[in-house]
C-alpha positions as CSV (number, residue, x, y, z in Angstrom):
1,M,19.1,-7.5,-7.8
2,T,21.2,-7.9,-4.7
3,A,23.5,-10.6,-3.6
4,R,20.6,-12.1,-1.6
5,G,18.7,-12.7,-4.8
6,T,15.8,-10.4,-4.0
7,P,15.4,-6.9,-5.4
8,S,15.7,-3.9,-3.1
9,R,15.6,-0.2,-3.1
10,F,15.5,2.8,-0.9
11,L,12.2,3.9,0.7
12,K,10.5,6.4,-1.6
13,S,7.2,8.1,-1.9
14,V,5.2,8.2,-5.2
15,L,5.5,11.8,-6.4
16,Q,5.9,13.1,-2.8
17,N,2.5,11.7,-2.1
18,G,1.2,12.8,1.3
19,V,3.5,15.9,1.6
20,G,0.7,18.3,0.7
21,R,-2.3,16.0,0.4
22,Y,-2.8,12.3,-0.2
23,V,-3.8,11.2,-3.7
24,C,-5.0,7.6,-4.0
25,Q,-2.8,5.9,-6.6
26,L,-5.5,3.5,-7.7
27,K,-7.1,4.9,-10.9
28,R,-9.5,2.1,-12.1
29,I,-10.9,-1.2,-10.9
30,S,-12.5,-3.6,-13.4
31,I,-14.5,-6.5,-12.0
32,I,-14.8,-9.3,-14.6
33,F,-17.1,-12.2,-13.8
34,S,-19.6,-14.7,-15.3
35,K,-23.3,-14.3,-14.8
36,K,-23.8,-18.1,-14.3
37,G,-20.4,-19.5,-13.3
38,Q,-20.1,-21.3,-10.0
39,G,-16.7,-19.7,-9.3
40,S,-18.2,-16.2,-9.7
41,L,-20.7,-16.7,-6.9
42,G,-18.8,-14.6,-4.3
43,I,-18.1,-11.8,-6.7
44,R,-21.8,-11.7,-7.7
45,D,-22.7,-11.4,-3.9
46,F,-20.1,-8.6,-3.5
47,I,-21.6,-6.7,-6.5
48,E,-25.1,-7.0,-5.0
49,E,-24.0,-6.0,-1.5
50,G,-20.8,-4.0,-1.4
51,V,-19.7,-2.5,-4.7
52,V,-21.8,0.7,-4.2
53,D,-20.4,1.2,-0.7
54,Y,-16.8,0.7,-2.1
55,A,-17.5,3.3,-4.8
56,K,-18.9,5.8,-2.3
57,K,-15.9,5.4,0.0
58,N,-13.4,5.8,-2.9
59,P,-14.8,8.6,-5.2
60,T,-11.4,9.0,-7.0
61,T,-11.5,5.4,-8.2
62,V,-13.5,4.4,-11.2
63,V,-15.3,1.0,-10.8
64,Y,-16.3,-1.0,-13.9
65,V,-18.5,-4.1,-13.5
66,S,-18.5,-6.2,-16.7
67,P,-20.2,-9.6,-16.9
68,Q,-18.5,-11.7,-19.5
69,P,-18.6,-15.3,-20.4
70,C,-15.4,-16.3,-18.7
71,R,-14.4,-19.2,-16.4
72,I,-12.1,-17.3,-14.1
73,P,-13.5,-14.2,-12.4
74,K,-10.9,-11.5,-11.7
75,I,-10.3,-8.0,-10.5
76,V,-8.0,-5.8,-12.6
77,A,-6.5,-2.8,-10.9
78,E,-4.9,0.1,-12.9
79,Y,-2.6,2.5,-11.0
80,M,-1.5,6.0,-11.9
81,N,2.0,5.0,-12.7
82,G,0.7,2.6,-15.4
83,T,1.0,-0.6,-13.5
84,V,-1.8,-3.2,-14.0
85,R,-2.5,-5.9,-11.4
86,E,-4.8,-8.8,-11.8
87,E,-6.2,-10.8,-8.9
88,I,-8.1,-14.0,-9.5
89,V,-11.2,-14.2,-7.2
90,T,-12.4,-17.7,-7.9
91,N,-14.5,-19.1,-5.0
92,K,-13.8,-16.1,-2.7
93,T,-16.5,-14.8,-0.4
94,S,-17.8,-11.2,-0.4
95,P,-15.8,-10.2,2.7
96,Q,-12.6,-11.6,1.2
97,I,-13.2,-9.6,-2.0
98,S,-13.8,-6.5,0.1
99,E,-10.5,-7.0,2.0
100,L,-8.7,-7.6,-1.4
101,L,-10.1,-4.4,-2.8
102,A,-9.1,-2.5,0.4
103,K,-5.5,-3.8,0.0
104,M,-5.4,-2.9,-3.7
105,T,-6.7,0.6,-2.9
106,N,-4.0,1.2,-0.3
107,Q,-1.1,0.1,-2.6
108,S,0.8,2.5,-4.8
109,G,1.3,0.3,-7.8
110,L,5.0,-0.2,-7.1
111,D,6.4,-3.7,-6.8
112,I,6.7,-4.9,-3.2
113,I,10.4,-5.3,-2.5
114,R,12.8,-5.3,0.4
115,I,13.8,-1.8,1.6
116,R,17.5,-1.2,2.1
117,K,17.4,1.5,4.8
118,P,14.5,3.3,6.6
119,F,15.9,6.6,5.4
120,H,17.7,8.0,2.4
121,T,18.4,11.3,0.8
122,D,19.6,12.4,-2.6
123,S,21.8,15.2,-1.0
124,P,23.5,13.7,2.0
125,S,24.8,16.0,4.8
126,I,28.4,15.9,6.0
127,Q,27.2,16.5,9.5
128,G,25.5,13.2,10.0
129,Q,21.9,12.4,10.8
130,W,20.1,14.7,13.3
131,H,18.8,13.4,16.6
132,P,17.5,15.2,19.7
133,F,20.9,15.3,21.4
134,T,22.8,16.7,18.4
135,N,23.3,20.3,19.6
136,R,23.0,19.7,23.4
137,P,26.0,20.8,25.3
138,P,27.6,17.9,27.3
139,S,27.8,20.0,30.4
140,I,24.1,20.2,30.9
141,D,22.8,17.3,33.0
142,P,25.3,14.6,31.9
143,I,23.9,11.1,32.1
144,R,25.7,9.4,35.0
145,P,24.7,6.7,37.5
146,K,23.0,8.2,40.6
147,K,25.1,8.7,43.6
148,E,23.8,7.2,46.8
149,D,24.1,9.3,50.0
150,S,26.4,7.5,52.5
151,Q,25.2,8.9,55.8
């Protein structure tokens, strides 16, 4: 926790994800709904229309559909780092559920917190941060206001 009361950390990647190839961090999706409940109407529509398309677009994610006698339909997402997230989808429409699944698929499973700096390194350089003008000699095209010809 910081003095502001919100947790923060440096920006980091999950196991250097994306350096060689991208690995989706979402491991498993469980869709829990009622066959007859009024609140499960949207999730039942999504299962009829879009769950097969979602499974084809995300072959690395396992999708479980389990009808259970429950009052509250929910989607349970399990990530590779062991995090489990539950989203309640009572009275949501099929497009809203599709957007929610897309959001859960793109997340890494880490908590969403404030980022301290846009860059961080574990072995800092004593030379400072590199930028395009770091090694440019000052004698080459110095930046000055243009001189107007007085003729």
